[in-house]
LOZA-479613 format. One record per residue (C-alpha): residue in three letters; x, y, z. Coordinates in steps of 0.5 Angstrom, whole numbers, padded with zeros to 4 digits, always signed. Example, Ala and Ser with C-alpha at 12.3 -4.5 7.8 and 13.67 -1.06 7.14 Angstrom:
REM residues 2
ALA+0025-0009+0016
SER+0027-0002+0014
This chain:
REM residues 794
UNK-0027+0003+0101
UNK-0026+0000+0094
UNK-0020-0003+0091
UNK-0018-0005+0084
UNK-0012-0009+0082
UNK-0009-0012+0076
UNK-0006-0019+0078
UNK-0003-0020+0072
UNK+0005-0020+0073
UNK+0009-0016+0069
UNK+0017-0016+0069
UNK+0019-0010+0073
UNK+0026-0008+0076
UNK+0021-0006+0082
UNK+0018-0010+0087
UNK+0013-0006+0090
UNK+0010-0006+0097
UNK+0004-0002+0100
UNK+0007+0001+0106
UNK+0004+0007+0110
UNK+0011+0007+0114
UNK+0013+0014+0112
UNK+0006+0017+0113
UNK+0005+0014+0120
UNK+0012+0017+0122
UNK+0009+0023+0121
UNK+0003+0021+0125
UNK+0009+0020+0131
UNK+0011+0027+0130
UNK+0004+0030+0131
UNK+0003+0025+0137
UNK+0009+0028+0140
UNK+0006+0035+0139
UNK+0003+0041+0143
UNK-0004+0041+0140
UNK-0008+0036+0144
UNK-0013+0035+0139
UNK-0008+0033+0133
UNK-0004+0029+0138
UNK-0010+0025+0140
UNK-0012+0023+0133
UNK-0005+0021+0131
UNK-0005+0017+0137
UNK-0011+0013+0136
UNK-0009+0012+0129
UNK-0002+0009+0131
UNK-0006+0005+0136
UNK-0011+0002+0131
UNK-0005+0000+0126
UNK+0000-0003+0132
UNK-0003-0010+0131
UNK-0002-0011+0124
UNK+0006-0009+0123
UNK+0006-0011+0115
UNK+0002-0004+0114
UNK+0009-0001+0116
UNK+0013-0006+0114
UNK+0010-0007+0107
UNK+0006-0012+0103
UNK+0004-0014+0096
UNK-0002-0018+0098
UNK-0007-0013+0095
UNK-0013-0017+0099
UNK-0011-0014+0105
UNK-0013-0007+0102
UNK-0020-0010+0103
UNK-0019-0013+0110
UNK-0016-0007+0113
UNK-0020-0002+0109
UNK-0023+0002+0115
UNK-0016+0002+0118
UNK-0013+0005+0112
UNK-0018+0010+0111
UNK-0017+0013+0118
UNK-0009+0013+0116
UNK-0010+0017+0110
UNK-0016+0021+0112
UNK-0011+0027+0113
UNK-0009+0027+0106
UNK-0016+0025+0103
UNK-0021+0030+0107
UNK-0028+0028+0107
UNK-0031+0035+0105
UNK-0028+0034+0098
UNK-0029+0027+0097
UNK-0035+0028+0093
UNK-0031+0033+0088
UNK-0024+0030+0088
UNK-0022+0025+0083
UNK-0017+0021+0088
UNK-0014+0015+0090
UNK-0008+0012+0093
UNK-0004+0007+0088
UNK+0002+0004+0086
UNK+0006+0008+0081
UNK+0006+0006+0074
UNK+0001+0000+0076
UNK-0007-0001+0076
UNK-0008-0002+0083
UNK-0012+0003+0086
UNK-0015+0004+0093
UNK-0018+0009+0098
UNK-0022+0012+0092
UNK-0026+0018+0093
UNK-0033+0018+0093
UNK-0033+0021+0086
UNK-0028+0017+0083
UNK-0032+0011+0086
UNK-0038+0013+0082
UNK-0034+0014+0076
UNK-0032+0006+0076
UNK-0039+0004+0078
UNK-0042+0007+0072
UNK-0036+0004+0068
UNK-0039-0003+0069
UNK-0037-0009+0073
UNK-0033-0012+0067
UNK-0029-0005+0066
UNK-0022-0006+0068
UNK-0018+0000+0070
UNK-0012+0001+0066
UNK-0007+0006+0065
UNK-0008+0007+0057
UNK-0001+0009+0055
UNK+0003+0005+0059
UNK+0005-0002+0055
UNK+0009-0007+0059
UNK+0016-0004+0056
UNK+0014+0003+0057
UNK+0013+0001+0064
UNK+0020-0002+0065
UNK+0023+0004+0062
UNK+0019+0009+0067
UNK+0021+0005+0073
UNK+0029+0005+0070
UNK+0028+0012+0070
UNK+0026+0013+0077
UNK+0031+0008+0079
UNK+0037+0012+0076
UNK+0034+0019+0078
UNK+0033+0017+0085
UNK+0038+0012+0087
UNK+0044+0013+0082
UNK+0043+0021+0082
UNK+0042+0022+0075
UNK+0037+0027+0072
UNK+0033+0024+0067
UNK+0027+0027+0064
UNK+0022+0022+0062
UNK+0016+0026+0064
UNK+0010+0025+0060
UNK+0002+0025+0062
UNK-0001+0018+0064
UNK-0009+0017+0063
UNK-0015+0013+0064
UNK-0020+0012+0059
UNK-0027+0010+0063
UNK-0034+0010+0060
UNK-0039+0013+0063
UNK-0046+0011+0064
UNK-0048+0012+0057
UNK-0042+0009+0054
UNK-0039+0015+0052
UNK-0031+0015+0054
UNK-0029+0020+0059
UNK-0021+0022+0059
UNK-0018+0023+0066
UNK-0011+0025+0067
UNK-0007+0022+0072
UNK-0002+0026+0077
UNK+0002+0023+0082
UNK+0005+0025+0089
UNK+0010+0021+0091
UNK+0012+0024+0098
UNK+0010+0017+0101
UNK+0014+0013+0097
UNK+0021+0010+0099
UNK+0026+0006+0094
UNK+0031+0001+0097
UNK+0036-0003+0093
UNK+0036-0011+0093
UNK+0042-0016+0093
UNK+0040-0016+0085
UNK+0042-0009+0084
UNK+0048-0007+0081
UNK+0053-0001+0082
UNK+0053+0003+0075
UNK+0059+0006+0072
UNK+0059+0012+0068
UNK+0060+0008+0062
UNK+0054+0003+0064
UNK+0050+0010+0064
UNK+0052+0012+0057
UNK+0051+0005+0054
UNK+0044+0006+0057
UNK+0042+0013+0055
UNK+0044+0010+0048
UNK+0040+0004+0048
UNK+0034+0006+0053
UNK+0029+0003+0048
UNK+0033-0004+0048
UNK+0029-0008+0054
UNK+0035-0013+0054
UNK+0040-0008+0055
UNK+0036-0005+0061
UNK+0035-0011+0064
UNK+0042-0013+0064
UNK+0044-0006+0068
UNK+0038-0006+0072
UNK+0036-0013+0073
UNK+0028-0015+0075
UNK+0027-0014+0082
UNK+0033-0011+0083
UNK+0030-0005+0087
UNK+0024-0005+0092
UNK+0019+0001+0093
UNK+0016+0002+0100
UNK+0010+0006+0100
UNK+0004+0009+0096
UNK+0003+0015+0091
UNK-0003+0019+0091
UNK-0006+0019+0084
UNK-0010+0026+0083
UNK-0014+0025+0077
UNK-0017+0031+0072
UNK-0023+0030+0067
UNK-0019+0032+0061
UNK-0024+0029+0056
UNK-0025+0036+0052
UNK-0018+0037+0051
UNK-0016+0030+0050
UNK-0022+0030+0044
UNK-0019+0036+0041
UNK-0012+0033+0041
UNK-0015+0026+0038
UNK-0019+0030+0033
UNK-0013+0034+0031
UNK-0009+0027+0031
UNK-0014+0024+0027
UNK-0014+0030+0022
UNK-0007+0030+0021
UNK-0007+0023+0019
UNK-0006+0021+0011
UNK-0011+0017+0007
UNK-0017+0019+0011
UNK-0022+0018+0006
UNK-0020+0011+0005
UNK-0020+0009+0012
UNK-0027+0007+0015
UNK-0023+0007+0022
UNK-0022+0015+0021
UNK-0029+0016+0021
UNK-0031+0011+0026
UNK-0026+0014+0031
UNK-0028+0021+0029
UNK-0035+0020+0031
UNK-0033+0017+0038
UNK-0029+0023+0039
UNK-0034+0028+0038
UNK-0039+0024+0042
UNK-0034+0025+0048
UNK-0033+0032+0046
UNK-0040+0033+0047
UNK-0041+0028+0052
UNK-0047+0025+0048
UNK-0048+0018+0046
UNK-0053+0019+0040
UNK-0049+0024+0036
UNK-0047+0023+0029
UNK-0042+0027+0024
UNK-0042+0028+0017
UNK-0039+0033+0012
UNK-0040+0036+0005
UNK-0036+0040+0000
UNK-0038+0047-0002
UNK-0037+0048-0010
UNK-0036+0056-0010
UNK-0037+0056-0018
UNK-0044+0053-0018
UNK-0046+0055-0011
UNK-0047+0047-0010
UNK-0046+0042-0004
UNK-0042+0036-0006
UNK-0042+0029-0003
UNK-0035+0027+0000
UNK-0033+0021-0003
UNK-0030+0016+0002
UNK-0031+0010+0007
UNK-0036+0011+0012
UNK-0037+0019+0010
UNK-0044+0021+0010
UNK-0048+0028+0009
UNK-0054+0029+0012
UNK-0056+0035+0009
UNK-0055+0032+0002
UNK-0058+0025+0004
UNK-0058+0020-0002
UNK-0056+0026-0007
UNK-0049+0027-0009
UNK-0050+0034-0011
UNK-0055+0040-0010
UNK-0056+0047-0011
UNK-0055+0051-0004
UNK-0061+0055-0005
UNK-0065+0050-0006
UNK-0063+0045-0001
UNK-0062+0050+0005
UNK-0068+0054+0008
UNK-0067+0062+0008
UNK-0064+0062+0015
UNK-0059+0056+0014
UNK-0057+0059+0008
UNK-0056+0066+0011
UNK-0052+0063+0017
UNK-0048+0058+0013
UNK-0047+0061+0006
UNK-0047+0069+0008
UNK-0045+0069+0015
UNK-0040+0063+0015
UNK-0043+0062+0022
UNK-0046+0056+0026
UNK-0053+0054+0024
UNK-0057+0050+0030
UNK-0064+0047+0031
UNK-0065+0044+0038
UNK-0072+0041+0036
UNK-0073+0040+0029
UNK-0080+0037+0031
UNK-0083+0043+0033
UNK-0080+0047+0027
UNK-0082+0042+0022
UNK-0089+0042+0025
UNK-0090+0050+0023
UNK-0093+0052+0017
UNK-0089+0054+0011
UNK-0083+0050+0015
UNK-0077+0049+0010
UNK-0076+0042+0006
UNK-0069+0041+0010
UNK-0073+0040+0016
UNK-0077+0035+0014
UNK-0072+0032+0010
UNK-0067+0031+0016
UNK-0073+0029+0020
UNK-0074+0023+0015
UNK-0067+0021+0017
UNK-0069+0020+0025
UNK-0065+0027+0026
UNK-0069+0031+0032
UNK-0063+0036+0033
UNK-0057+0039+0029
UNK-0051+0043+0028
UNK-0048+0045+0022
UNK-0042+0049+0022
UNK-0039+0052+0016
UNK-0031+0050+0014
UNK-0028+0057+0012
UNK-0022+0060+0011
UNK-0021+0067+0010
UNK-0028+0068+0008
UNK-0028+0063+0003
UNK-0033+0057+0005
UNK-0030+0050+0004
UNK-0035+0045+0006
UNK-0040+0044+0012
UNK-0039+0040+0018
UNK-0045+0036+0020
UNK-0047+0034+0027
UNK-0054+0031+0028
UNK-0057+0027+0034
UNK-0063+0023+0034
UNK-0065+0027+0041
UNK-0069+0033+0042
UNK-0064+0039+0045
UNK-0058+0034+0045
UNK-0055+0040+0040
UNK-0056+0047+0040
UNK-0053+0054+0040
UNK-0050+0053+0047
UNK-0046+0047+0046
UNK-0044+0049+0039
UNK-0039+0054+0042
UNK-0035+0047+0043
UNK-0033+0047+0036
UNK-0029+0053+0037
UNK-0024+0049+0039
UNK-0024+0044+0034
UNK-0026+0048+0027
UNK-0018+0051+0026
UNK-0016+0044+0026
UNK-0022+0042+0021
UNK-0020+0048+0017
UNK-0013+0046+0016
UNK-0015+0039+0015
UNK-0019+0041+0009
UNK-0014+0045+0006
UNK-0009+0040+0006
UNK-0014+0035+0003
UNK-0015+0040-0002
UNK-0008+0040-0004
UNK-0007+0033-0003
UNK-0013+0032-0008
UNK-0010+0037-0013
UNK-0004+0033-0013
UNK-0007+0027-0014
UNK-0011+0029-0020
UNK-0005+0032-0023
UNK-0002+0025-0021
UNK-0008+0021-0025
UNK-0007+0026-0031
UNK+0000+0025-0031
UNK-0001+0017-0030
UNK-0007+0017-0035
UNK-0005+0022-0040
UNK+0002+0025-0040
UNK+0006+0019-0036
UNK+0013+0020-0035
UNK+0015+0012-0035
UNK+0019+0010-0029
UNK+0025+0008-0033
UNK+0027+0015-0035
UNK+0024+0018-0029
UNK+0031+0019-0026
UNK+0033+0023-0031
UNK+0027+0028-0030
UNK+0029+0028-0023
UNK+0036+0030-0024
UNK+0033+0036-0029
UNK+0028+0038-0023
UNK+0033+0038-0018
UNK+0038+0043-0023
UNK+0032+0047-0024
UNK+0030+0048-0017
UNK+0038+0049-0015
UNK+0038+0055-0021
UNK+0032+0058-0018
UNK+0035+0058-0011
UNK+0041+0061-0013
UNK+0037+0067-0017
UNK+0039+0064-0024
UNK+0033+0064-0029
UNK+0031+0057-0028
UNK+0030+0053-0035
UNK+0028+0045-0036
UNK+0033+0043-0040
UNK+0032+0038-0046
UNK+0032+0031-0044
UNK+0035+0027-0050
UNK+0037+0019-0050
UNK+0042+0017-0055
UNK+0044+0011-0058
UNK+0038+0007-0056
UNK+0035+0001-0060
UNK+0027+0002-0062
UNK+0022-0004-0062
UNK+0015-0002-0065
UNK+0009-0007-0065
UNK+0001-0006-0066
UNK-0005-0010-0066
UNK-0010-0007-0071
UNK-0017-0008-0071
UNK-0018-0010-0078
UNK-0023-0006-0082
UNK-0025-0002-0076
UNK-0027+0004-0081
UNK-0031+0000-0085
UNK-0035-0003-0079
UNK-0036+0004-0076
UNK-0039+0006-0083
UNK-0043+0000-0083
UNK-0046+0002-0076
UNK-0047+0009-0077
UNK-0051+0008-0084
UNK-0055+0003-0081
UNK-0057+0007-0075
UNK-0058+0013-0080
UNK-0063+0009-0084
UNK-0067+0006-0078
UNK-0067+0013-0076
UNK-0070+0016-0082
UNK-0075+0011-0083
UNK-0078+0012-0076
UNK-0078+0020-0078
UNK-0081+0018-0085
UNK-0087+0014-0081
UNK-0088+0020-0077
UNK-0089+0025-0083
UNK-0093+0020-0087
UNK-0098+0019-0081
UNK-0098+0027-0080
UNK-0099+0028-0088
UNK-0105+0023-0088
UNK-0108+0026-0082
UNK-0107+0034-0084
UNK-0106+0035-0091
UNK-0100+0040-0091
UNK-0095+0040-0097
UNK-0089+0042-0092
UNK-0090+0035-0089
UNK-0090+0032-0096
UNK-0084+0036-0098
UNK-0080+0033-0092
UNK-0082+0026-0093
UNK-0078+0028-0100
UNK-0072+0030-0097
UNK-0072+0024-0092
UNK-0072+0019-0098
UNK-0067+0023-0102
UNK-0062+0023-0095
UNK-0064+0015-0095
UNK-0062+0015-0102
UNK-0055+0018-0101
UNK-0053+0014-0096
UNK-0056+0007-0098
UNK-0050+0005-0102
UNK-0045+0009-0100
UNK-0044+0013-0093
UNK-0040+0019-0095
UNK-0035+0023-0091
UNK-0040+0029-0089
UNK-0047+0025-0089
UNK-0047+0023-0082
UNK-0046+0031-0080
UNK-0051+0033-0085
UNK-0056+0028-0083
UNK-0055+0030-0076
UNK-0056+0038-0078
UNK-0062+0036-0082
UNK-0066+0033-0076
UNK-0064+0038-0071
UNK-0066+0044-0075
UNK-0071+0041-0080
UNK-0075+0035-0077
UNK-0075+0037-0069
UNK-0078+0043-0070
UNK-0084+0040-0074
UNK-0084+0034-0069
UNK-0085+0039-0063
UNK-0091+0042-0067
UNK-0094+0036-0068
UNK-0094+0034-0061
UNK-0098+0041-0060
UNK-0103+0038-0065
UNK-0105+0033-0060
UNK-0107+0027-0064
UNK-0106+0020-0060
UNK-0103+0016-0066
UNK-0098+0022-0068
UNK-0096+0022-0060
UNK-0095+0015-0060
UNK-0091+0015-0066
UNK-0087+0021-0064
UNK-0086+0018-0057
UNK-0083+0011-0060
UNK-0078+0015-0064
UNK-0076+0019-0059
UNK-0075+0013-0054
UNK-0070+0011-0059
UNK-0066+0017-0059
UNK-0059+0017-0055
UNK-0059+0023-0050
UNK-0051+0023-0051
UNK-0051+0023-0058
UNK-0058+0026-0059
UNK-0059+0021-0065
UNK-0060+0013-0066
UNK-0054+0010-0063
UNK-0055+0002-0063
UNK-0051-0001-0068
UNK-0046+0005-0067
UNK-0046+0003-0059
UNK-0044-0004-0061
UNK-0039-0002-0065
UNK-0036+0003-0060
UNK-0037-0003-0054
UNK-0033-0008-0059
UNK-0027-0003-0060
UNK-0027-0001-0052
UNK-0027-0009-0050
UNK-0022-0011-0055
UNK-0017-0005-0053
UNK-0018-0006-0046
UNK-0017-0013-0046
UNK-0010-0012-0051
UNK-0008-0007-0046
UNK-0009-0010-0040
UNK-0004-0016-0043
UNK+0001-0012-0045
UNK+0001-0008-0039
UNK+0002-0014-0035
UNK+0007-0017-0039
UNK+0011-0011-0039
UNK+0012-0010-0032
UNK+0015-0017-0032
UNK+0020-0015-0038
UNK+0022-0009-0034
UNK+0025-0014-0029
UNK+0029-0017-0035
UNK+0032-0010-0036
UNK+0030-0003-0035
UNK+0027+0000-0042
UNK+0023+0006-0044
UNK+0016+0003-0046
UNK+0009+0007-0048
UNK+0003+0004-0051
UNK-0003+0008-0054
UNK-0010+0006-0056
UNK-0013+0008-0063
UNK-0017+0002-0067
UNK-0013-0003-0063
UNK-0006-0002-0059
UNK+0001+0000-0061
UNK+0007+0000-0057
UNK+0014+0004-0057
UNK+0020+0001-0054
UNK+0027+0004-0053
UNK+0033+0000-0050
UNK+0040+0002-0049
UNK+0045+0004-0044
UNK+0043+0012-0044
UNK+0036+0009-0041
UNK+0039+0006-0035
UNK+0044+0011-0033
UNK+0049+0008-0029
UNK+0047+0001-0031
UNK+0051-0004-0036
UNK+0048-0005-0043
UNK+0049-0011-0047
UNK+0046-0013-0054
UNK+0043-0019-0051
UNK+0038-0015-0047
UNK+0036-0013-0054
UNK+0035-0020-0057
UNK+0032-0022-0051
UNK+0026-0016-0051
UNK+0025-0018-0059
UNK+0024-0025-0057
UNK+0019-0023-0051
UNK+0015-0018-0056
UNK+0014-0024-0061
UNK+0011-0028-0055
UNK+0007-0022-0052
UNK+0004-0021-0059
UNK+0002-0028-0060
UNK-0001-0028-0053
UNK-0005-0021-0055
UNK-0008-0025-0061
UNK-0010-0031-0057
UNK-0013-0026-0052
UNK-0017-0023-0058
UNK-0019-0030-0061
UNK-0022-0032-0054
UNK-0026-0026-0053
UNK-0029-0025-0060
UNK-0035-0030-0059
UNK-0037-0025-0054
UNK-0036-0018-0058
UNK-0042-0015-0060
UNK-0039-0014-0067
UNK-0034-0020-0069
UNK-0028-0016-0071
UNK-0022-0019-0073
UNK-0015-0016-0071
UNK-0008-0016-0075
UNK-0001-0016-0072
UNK+0005-0013-0074
UNK+0012-0012-0071
UNK+0017-0007-0074
UNK+0025-0009-0074
UNK+0030-0003-0074
UNK+0037-0005-0073
UNK+0040+0002-0073
UNK+0041+0006-0066
UNK+0038+0013-0066
UNK+0036+0018-0061
UNK+0030+0020-0057
UNK+0028+0027-0055
UNK+0022+0029-0050
UNK+0018+0034-0053
UNK+0016+0039-0048
UNK+0010+0042-0052
UNK+0007+0035-0053
UNK+0009+0032-0047
UNK+0012+0026-0050
UNK+0018+0023-0053
UNK+0020+0023-0061
UNK+0026+0021-0065
UNK+0031+0026-0066
UNK+0034+0028-0072
UNK+0033+0028-0079
UNK+0036+0022-0081
UNK+0032+0018-0075
UNK+0026+0021-0078
UNK+0026+0015-0083
UNK+0024+0010-0077
UNK+0018+0015-0076
UNK+0016+0015-0083
UNK+0016+0007-0084
UNK+0012+0007-0077
UNK+0006+0011-0080
UNK+0006+0008-0087
UNK+0008+0001-0086
UNK+0001-0002-0084
UNK-0002+0000-0091
UNK+0003-0003-0095
UNK+0002-0009-0100
UNK+0006-0015-0103
UNK+0010-0013-0108
UNK+0007-0014-0115
UNK+0000-0015-0112
UNK-0006-0011-0109
UNK-0005-0016-0103
UNK-0005-0012-0096
UNK+0001-0014-0092
UNK-0003-0015-0086
UNK-0008-0021-0085
UNK-0012-0024-0080
UNK-0009-0030-0076
UNK-0002-0028-0078
UNK+0004-0024-0075
UNK+0008-0020-0079
UNK+0015-0018-0078
UNK+0018-0012-0082
UNK+0025-0011-0083
UNK+0030-0009-0088
UNK+0037-0013-0087
UNK+0039-0020-0088
UNK+0041-0020-0081
UNK+0035-0019-0078
UNK+0031-0024-0082
UNK+0036-0029-0080
UNK+0035-0027-0073
UNK+0027-0027-0073
UNK+0027-0034-0077
UNK+0031-0037-0071
UNK+0026-0034-0066
UNK+0020-0036-0070
UNK+0022-0043-0071
UNK+0024-0043-0063
UNK+0017-0041-0062
UNK+0014-0045-0067
UNK+0016-0051-0063
UNK+0013-0048-0056
UNK+0006-0048-0060
UNK+0006-0041-0062
UNK+0006-0041-0069
UNK+0004-0046-0075
UNK+0008-0049-0080
UNK+0006-0044-0085
UNK+0011-0038-0085
UNK+0013-0034-0091
UNK+0018-0029-0093
UNK+0015-0023-0098
UNK+0018-0017-0101
UNK+0014-0010-0100
UNK+0012-0005-0105
UNK+0016+0001-0104
UNK+0013+0006-0099
UNK+0014+0014-0101
UNK+0021+0015-0099
UNK+0022+0008-0097
UNK+0024+0002-0101
UNK+0027-0005-0100
UNK+0023-0007-0094
UNK+0021-0015-0093
UNK+0017-0018-0088
UNK+0016-0025-0085
UNK+0009-0027-0084
UNK+0008-0033-0079
UNK+0001-0036-0078
UNK-0001-0036-0071
UNK-0003-0042-0067
UNK-0009-0040-0063
UNK-0010-0045-0057
UNK-0013-0044-0050
UNK-0008-0049-0047
UNK-0002-0045-0047
UNK+0001-0043-0040
UNK+0000-0035-0042
UNK+0005-0033-0036
UNK+0010-0037-0039
UNK+0015-0033-0042
UNK+0022-0035-0046
UNK+0028-0032-0046
UNK+0034-0031-0050
UNK+0038-0036-0046
UNK+0032-0041-0047
UNK+0033-0040-0054
UNK+0041-0041-0054
UNK+0040-0047-0050
UNK+0035-0050-0055
UNK+0040-0049-0061
UNK+0046-0052-0057
UNK+0042-0058-0055
């Protein structure tokens, strides 16, 4: 007999004593019975245990189980028949514990295969649940209540291959007795009601049913059943229900382990791929630890080219399992498909590919592979019948989640609803749903925020159009020069007039763009190269002249595949614009998150040749919140600081840029409240009403304005421009600039200028403050309006 015991003490309301008294009393009845054979056996057992009264009285020293293992085996022989010991998984034990003894031969072998270091433990019975379960037993069998705490208990035991097997435990408590100790309390109905409301609170349980307040005397019979298949299916189902499967490597690891248990194979691996019906292609599932053995290192592949004829028929057409038990045998045959050799190259010897399909629509493929021949075959493929419905449901749900995520990303990146006004959109969405449920025609009403104050700012890349034209001009001139070299060589070797005529047209194109790049020059030269030059180059390849082939190869090596033209200087320009925009937007977004904490407001920013932003603040934006003009003044001061921080970031970035472009910065001050309306057609907010349109006109034209009476542009590199129309705005911003100058944001070079009248707008003025560029400023520091007032009052 083998006994296993958990010697660690757990606090429990039960003092558990192992005793055979109740069973021995049964033997006493048999000894007095009329069957002489049964009576003789019973008397022999009773006589053998007589010298050891603790076998009846009860004992807690588990070492006695080994000392008296032969006697205990005799006592238990009636309920542990020898004929069934190699079939039944059975043991005597203590309830809700890990002490087992008198194990059947089959259970003994299971524990031996688990290894010497394996510790038998009920897997889903942690310490606190142990206490709760014991209290339920006490309330039911001593106090007479009928509480339902039935739940399955399991042992998870590895086999000799390391595959986890799962065994469900069923208790037979016919030979167990329960007695109160002197610590037991008399419970009132009120006590029990309190327990029923607080059963998860161990402190309440310990108050009503204290530790060691009852004694159990006897043993239970543990009957165990191998439920590995059912448990694995349940684990797969639970794992697939979990969210963020692709982002969790533990999900894939757990799924691999579960499939190993389901198939009882330690060497199998699991993969997935997605089917795209539009192009009849397989695609890799992107996620942590998710592999595809059909695709191997490819991200996508045509089903017709990567599958063999039989697997294509089975998976794509029939939506049925495709299994190969011995890839080595089939791969060695003449005409074997590349798929077999590709799998063998990954060390795979047998496989099952199971289509994941719903209502005849193929969604993807589950891949099971093994490094051993015959591990996977058409016989054990049937095991997948029980799990495929859950995999299909998970894939369908994953597709919906992915679509929702795509929509969320599109909304976030393209048509985002800002968090400050999201509450208003939720209100309208609820109203829309309510109307729909009531049978009314649902409409999404217009969303308008009234009496809000705008703030506008832009950091524009100076002379970006000119820089782009120069980049395009240089690329075109180089490309035309290379084309001319090829045509000149062709004419020198093959005296065809057509080559000379093309050289003339190339020279004419060079002459057209050498001084000035016109609006249509880029497109017309591109069309000329595609329709006139490229066919000639194709013809010259066929001529086979080595010098010509080398010239053509050198020319085409510089052609960008994306633009189909020279893309060197333009690439530098595009990278410069991207780097500047990315850097400026990152700073603005980070600072904006901090500004929202001060007071919620609507914010949007967009990238052009530079970064622009719109801000609207007012009571209607915050709904139930309380607005005060101090929040507008605070936001204006914040905006000034952030514009300077963006300028400083560009100043530090400029030496690293492929093209060293400058930026200019401008803020528009508008002291009249206005209304903004969400335009459903464009999915964005815009000012509402004819009167408010003046604000939009100024925004669109202000950066091209000039100083009155001069041809000098308002915006200049190194200066922050603040445009306004009211004297009160001028005085307010002079205070802000003076305050920030003291904090190291501006130099002493500050001027007030009047603007040349814009179409439909006049009377605008501007403050121009020279920015102090420094790498020493604490960029995280943001000064508030209260800081300004404190400084002014000191």
